[in-house]
Every structure is written in C-alpha cells, then in structure tokens.
N, C-alpha and C positions, 0 to 999 in steps of 0.2 A: 370123424373129419371134420377139422376144424377150416374157420373160415379166415386164416390171418392176412390173405391177399387175396385181391380179384386179379385175375388174368385177363387180357384181351390180346388176341391173337388177331394182329394184321396180316394183309394179303402176302406179305412177303415171309410171313411165318416170322417175323421177328418179336419175340414176348415184350409188353410193356407191362410193369406190374405196379399196382396204385395200392396204398394204404386204403381202408377200410373208411377211414374220416375223410380224405380225401374224395372218394367216391359219393361219402354223404353230401359233404359241401357240392359237388357238381349236380347231384343229384336235386339239391334245395334251390341252386342257382336256376336251374334249367324248369323245377316246378315251377318257381317263384314267376320267371320268365313267363312261362307260359300261362299261369293264372292272371298277370296283369296282361299280356299282349294278345290274349284270347277273347280280350274285351274290345269291342268297338261300338263306333254307333249303329251298325247293322244290329247288334243285340242290345241296343241302348245301355252298354257298359254294364250290362245285368249282372250280378255275382252273389254269392252266397253272404250275408250280412256277417257272418260270424269271420269272414277274412277281413273285412273293414275293420272288425272291432280289433283283430288283430294288428290291422295297420295301425290304428288309433294308439295301442298301446304301445307300437315302438315309436311312434312320433313323441308321444307326450310323456313316454318312460312312467306308464302307472298299469296297474292291474286292473282289468274290468272283468268281473265275475258274473257268470250267466247259470247261477246254483240251480234255477228251476227250468232251465232248459228251455226258455222264453225264443231264444232263436233257430229252434230245432227245424231244418229245410226253409229257413226263410230267405227268400232272395229279393233283389231292389235294383232297380234301375238306378243307373247313375249312382250307383253306392258310394263308390270312391270320390267323386266328384261331389258329393255333401261335406266334407272335410272342411273344415276350416282351421287353417295353419295359425296356432296362435290361441286358438280358442277351444279348448276340449268339450266343454259340455255345450256350446253351440253346435259342436258336431257331431254330438251326443244325441243333440236333440233332433237334428236334421236327419238322423240316421232311424231313429229309435219312433220317431213322431207316427210313420205310414203304419205302423203294426200296433197303435196305441199301448207303445211301450214307453216306460220310461227309466230313471236312474236315481239312486241313492247315495251319495257321496259320502263314504266312511269315514275317509283320512284323505291325505292330499295326494295319497299313492294307491288308494283301493277306492275303486266304485262299484255298484251293483245293479244290475238290471233288474228292474221292478215292472209289474203291470202299470200303464199309466194311471198318475195319482191325479185328479183334477183340483184336489183339495193342497195338493205341496208341491211346490217348485223346489228349486236350489236356492241358497242362500244368495248366490250372486243376483239371479234373477228376482228375489226377493228386495234385495238394494235398489236395482234397475228400475223396479215399479214404484217403490218409495219416491226416486228421483223423478219419476215423471209425474207423479201425483202432485208432489211439491211445485213444480210448474205450474200447477191449474190455478192455485190461489195465492196470493202474497198479501193479505190484509183481512182484518176483520169481515168487511163487506163482501168479498168474492168468497170467504170461506163459509158465511152463513148462506150465500148462494148454493155452492156446493152440498153444505151439509142438508139443506133444504130438499134438494134434489135427491139424495140418497135416501132421505129420512124417508119420501113419499113414495120413494123406490121401492125401499126394502118394506114397507107396510103393505105394498101391494102382491111383492113376489111372496111375501109369508101368507096371503090369503087372508089377512087380519080384517081388509074391509069386505071381505064375504063372510066373517064369522057370525053364525047367528046369535041372538042374543042371549044373553046367560037368563037362566031361568031364577024365578024370585022365590025358589024355596030357599028354607034357612038350611045352612051346611049341617052336616051331621057330626056331632062333636060327643068325645067318650068324657066322662068324670076327670077331674083335675086328678093329678098326683103333684103332690107338695113335698118338695126338697128344701127342706128351711127357706132362702130367701127366693125361691122361684118354682113355677109350676109348669105342668107340661099337660097337655091334652090332646088328642088325637083328632084329626079332622078332614072330613070327604064333602068337598066343594063342586056341586055341578054346576062346572064352566058354560058348557053346552046341553043340550037336551040329553040327558043319557051317558054323558062321559064326566067322569070325576077326578078332580084334582087332588090327590092324598097327600096328606103328611102330618107333621107336629107343630103343636104353636107351644112354644115358649114363652112365659109371661114372667115379669117381676111379681115377687110375693112378699106382702100385700101389695096389689095394685092400686098406686095412687097417682093423682095427678096425671100429666098428660105425658106420654110415653112414646119414643121415637119407635119409628118400623124397621126390621131388616130383614129382606129375602134372600132365603137360602136355597138356591138352584142346588139339588144335588149333579155331582158329577160320576164319573164314569169308575171310580176306586171300586174295591171288592167291600160288598156289605151295604153298598147304598147308603140312605139315610140313616140307617139302622148302624154304622159304622161310630166306632168308639170317637175317634177325631170329630165327626160332624157333632155327635151330641153335645161332646165337649166344648167345641165353637158357639153351638147355639146356645147352651145352658149359661155359659161365662157371657155371653151377650146379653141375655135376660138379665142375670144377675147386677150387670151393670146399668141396667135400666132401660132395655128395649123389648119389646113385642117381637119375635121373630120367628119365621114361618120355615120349615126345613120340608121340602116337598119331593116328591119322587120323580124323576125320569118319565117320559112316556114310555109304558111297557116294560116298566120297571119296577122291582117292588110291590106295593100291592095293587099299581096299574094293571099287573099281569092278569089280574081277575079277570079284567076286560078285554085285554089285548094280550096275547102271548108275546114273548120277548122278541120276536122273530120280527114282529113288526115293529120295534124300537129303530129297526135301521132304513125305516120307509121315510121318504120325504116328509109327510104329515108329521111325524114325530116333531119335528125343529117347528113347524108353527104352532101345534100343540103346548111345547114346553114355553113358547114364548108368550101364549094365551095365558098358560095357568098362572105365570108369574104376573101377568097385569090384573088378571080378576082375583087373583088370591089378594092383592094389593087393593082392588075396588072393594072387597071384601073388609079388608081390615080397615081401611079409613073408615069404617059405618060403626065399631062396636065402640064401647065408651075406654076412655083412659089414652088414647092416641092422640098424637100431635101429627096431623098430615103433611105439616110443613118437613118432617125431620124424616126422610126416607132413603135408607140405604141397601146398598145390595152386593153380595159376595158370594163368590163359589169359585171352585178349582177345577180344572180341566175342562170336560163338557159344562159344567157349572161355571166355568169363567167363561166361558163363549157367551152362557144366556146371561152374565152378569154384563157383558159388553153389548149384549143387544139390546136390553132391558134400559139399561144407561142412556143408550143410543135413542131409544123409540119414544121413553116414557119420562117426561120433563119431571114428573112428581119425586124422581128418585133425585137425591141432592148430592148422595155420595156412594163411590161405587169402587169395590176392592176387586178387581180380577185377578185371578191368582193363576200361574204356568199355564196362559193362554194366549198372550197379545205376541205374535209374531208376525214377520214380513213373508214369511215362505211357508205357514201353515196356516190353513183357516179351519182345522178341526177335520178329524179322520172318520168321524160319525155322521152319516147323514142327517141324523137328529142336530147337527151343528151346522152340515155346509148342503144339505139335501135339497133347499130350495134356493133360487138363484140370487140371493141377496147380495154374492159376492161379484155379479154381474152388473151390478148397478152402477147408475154414472160410468160405463163403459170400462169398468172392472174397477174392484175396491178391495181392499185387505180390511182384516183384524185391525191393524193399527190405525188405518183411517176411521173405523169403526169406533175404536177405542177413543180417538181426537174428538168424536160427536158429543162427549161428556162436559168438553170445553165449555164454559171455564169452572163447572164445579167440581169439587174436591178429589181427586182422585189417586189411588194408590195402585200401582201395577207390582207385581211379586212375579219375580223370574228366577229361574235357577240353571246352572253350568248343565244341567243331566238331561234336558230335552231342548225343544224347538225355541224356546226362550233365552236361549244361552248368550244371545249377542244382544240382549234388550238395553245394558247401558250404552253402547256405541252405536246401534242402529234405530232400534224402535224408539227408544226414549227422545233422542233428539229431534224425530220427525213431530212428536206428538207435542213436546214442549213449545216448538215452533209455533205451534196451532194456540197454544195457550196464551203464548205471547201477542197473539192480537189482540187477546182482551188485557194485556197487561196483569196476568196471573199465574206467570211462571211458577211462583211459588205453590200453587194448589197443585202440581203434579209431584207425584214423587215416586221413585221405584226404590224396591229392597230387592236386592239381587244377591244369592247366595249360591256363589260358583261352585261350590263342592256339593251341593245336594241334588236330588232328584225328583224327578215328578211329583208331587206329592201337597197334601195342605197339612203338611206337619207341624211339629210344636214350635220350630222358629219362625214361620210362616205368620201362624197365630199370634204370635207375639211383638210381630211389628203391625197387624191389624189391629188388634186391641185399643191401641193409644192413638192410633188414626180416628178412627169410628170415634172413640171418645172425644176427641178432640172437635170431630165437625160434626155430631149428632149429639152433643153435651149431653154425654153418657158420664158416667161418675166409674172411675179406671179404681179409686179408691176402694171399692167394693170388691174388686177381684184381688188387691196386692196384699201380701202377708207383711209381718212387721219388719222387714228388710226392704219393702218396698217392691220386691219382684211379684210378678203376675203369677197368682195359684189357681191352677184348675183341680185341684186334687178335692173339693168339695162336691164335683159334679158328680151325680149317680149314674152310671153306665147301667141302660135301662135293655132288659132281653128284648128281642126283635118282636115276639108274640104279645109283648104289652103295649108297644109303638103300633101297633094296627087297628085302623079304625073300624074295620070290619070283621073284625074276629080273626081269631089263629086260623080259621081255616076259610074265610071269607063268608062265613055262612051269615052275614048282614048284609052283604052286596045287595043294594034297593032291587028292586026287581025290574023297574025299567031302565037298569044299565047296561048299554049299548056295547054288543059283543061283534059286531060284523065290520072290519076294516073297510068296505066297499060303502057302507052307508055313512060312516065318518066322512069320507072323503065328498061323497053326494052333498054331504051338508056345505060344504065349502064350493059346490059344483065343479068338482074336480075329478076326474077318473085315475083309478089305483092301477098306475101305470107295472104293476108287479105282476097282476095279473095277465 
C-alpha cells in the first residue's frame, strides 16, 4: 500500500485530498502554534530549552550544536522571554547560565553548547571587559592605584601571605654536565618544608663575571621540561650569558614523586607554581656569578600564565616574555593557572590587565592565529600599550604575532625572544649566531629524560622528609582541600 495522498471524509461524504507535503506543513504549523501558545504565565512560560535553541537558530540563521546532549530534558521558566533580538550571544548566555552551561563560537555560523567555563568567555565579552577596565584609570596615578589593589589582592588570593618560610637547607644539585660553552645541573629546592621544586639549571661555561637570570616555568606541552624545545631555549639563553632555571609544574615531571598528576588540577597547584618561581629566584640571586638586577622570565601556555603572574607580583623581574597566553577572553583552562581567585581581584580582572602590571618594564608578548591569542594585535596589545603610555614607555612593549601558527613555543617564536632578551638583559647575541648572522641552536645537546632527573631515574634519591599528602600541603596554608 502506498501513501501518495491522505484523504479526509467530510460529513457530506465529499472527499477532499491533500498532498503529503501539505499535510506536513499543516502539522508543523499546528505543532508550532501549540508549542507557542501552550505557554502562558500560568506555567511561567516553561518549555524545553532545546525548543528555544531552535528559535535562536531561526532568528539568527546559525547552527547551535549540542553534541554532548547537555540540554536533554532541561526545561526553563520564561525560556523564550530570555531571547534578546539582535544579540545572539547575550541570548545564549541568558538561556544557558541557569544550567551552568555556556557556548563556544566555532565560526560566525556555528556555535557549540559546552559546560560552563569560568575561565573563558566569548571574544565579544572579552572586549567588553577591557572597555570597562579602561575606564577605571586614565593616567599613571590612577593606574598605580589600581595596580596596587590588584597586587595585594592577588598575593592574598594565591595564599602567598600564608606560605611557610623556605627551609634553610641547601638545594640538592647533581654534578654538572658540560657541553662546550654551557653547563647543566639538576636541582631540587625545598621551597616549603618537605616540598621540592625540581628542575635543571643551565649556566654559561666557563662562568665569568656577573650573569643575568632567566626563570623558565614549564607549560603543558608534551614532555614537560624534558622536551626538545625547552632544552633548546634554556641552553641557548645560557650560551648568551644567562643563568637559566627550567622547572617542573606542580604534580608534573619529578614533582609527581610527591603528588600524583591528578593533583595538578587542584587550586593549590597555582599557589605552588608561583611560589616555586619566586623561591627559585630567592636562591639564584645568592649564588656566585649573578647580577640580581638583570632578571627575566619566559614560558609558553601554562608557563606563559606564570610568566605573567611572576612579572606582576615580583618587582625583581625586569624583562618578561609571556608566550601564547595573553588573552582578553581566556584566563587559563587549568586550575594551576586559574584555580585561585586572582581573576576576581579588583571586582574582576583579566590576563591582559595582569600583563599590563609589568609596565613600564620591557615586555614582549608572543601570540599566534591558532589559539585564544589570535586577536592580540587588535585587542590586547592596544589596551596594554595605553598603560605603558602612562609612563611614556610605549616602545618597551612589543608584540610578535604569527597568524599562521598554532599554540606552541616553536622555533619562530624563540627567534624573536632571543634578540629581545639580549637587548634588555644585556646578553651576547653574537654567541648564538652563525657566520651568516642567523641564530643557530644546532650545538645544543638534547639530553635524555633520565639524565635530567635530580632524584634518580626511578626517584630513589627522593629525601625522606618529602611530603606526599595533599591535605597536609593545604593545611600548611591554613586551607582545606575542597576536593575531598
């Protein structure tokens, strides 16, 4: 039997035939009418959120995907009344926020529903935030007041005011490996009782005169500080005349001997990573052959976040190069970057304003087109440059943007970092140039991971007093581990 036509018999037995398309249209209009007009104040205009999303798609001519079925069986009072004609993103936020959901803009015609990201907003909202912040200060005096407020709040939010004193024990150091004009030794510094910052120290060889210091916090790239790109960066800076410390993230690399990787996503990770950088610097300024007035910091991704934080909080840092992390709409997806409420300081701040706290010290911000820093030349850099302008030092802020590149700290990004560090830390760029004047990293020896470990290949040299209880670590800062 085929159903080419539906037939309705009237009471007078006169047959009236409709095509299937006509009937479908009738049913659609009937259902749409009922979906709309079954709503009333009696039911608080309650309806399935998925139906409101369909209305948004129709109004704004976009596709809104719910790949993870996050809207399943979700209903909302006054759902359609939350639509703001003319502003899709405000409408989406109004509708999704009650369920702790958010959205990701994939393109002008495609949006995706995602779990709420406290650390990430839309690009448009990021711009709005900067416009709001811009109105809080218009000269050096009002900016310094804002910076002071932020700095004090960040220090407290990170629990740095509660940090136990650093033990006076000497660091654990391995014998030096000498590779031509630089050396490497591994280090474990007890930054608070029983908790060690682990890494490697690269030095010029032989070590003569007074040398600059560069902190190199690790990012979330594969291989950690053992990866080739970080070894090349640190060794090359050492060849130029800097003492460089490359150190593990908390619960990452050798730090996992004390705290499993799952604790890397605890908020205390952000506290410890900032504290590690500060206390490694406390140690480095005491060793022979350093110039404490020439201190720099550079890292990418999560290491870029911590480059921002260290430059904002520690005035000893004179030059900063944060890589692929300065964004108006993204403050770091890992709790090790955003787990403590520093971005709520001053009634709300962003990594852009935190980067501006380095002013008027020299700063090179490196960005690319493949991540959340893609708008840097048009959005983030003008905001920060305005603040440098309060000091008459706009020329000390630079941006190297790579629109065709992705989220990394790759060769091209390193090639712009070396001359910047050389200029402002008074390093010898000629030491790393070949006969053609090009920067040459080829003489760097890439070490095996086992060679770079301070506590032995299997952690057999971990000190007996090493803390391994995350709750005890929280307690040192008078905090409770909310993960329990």
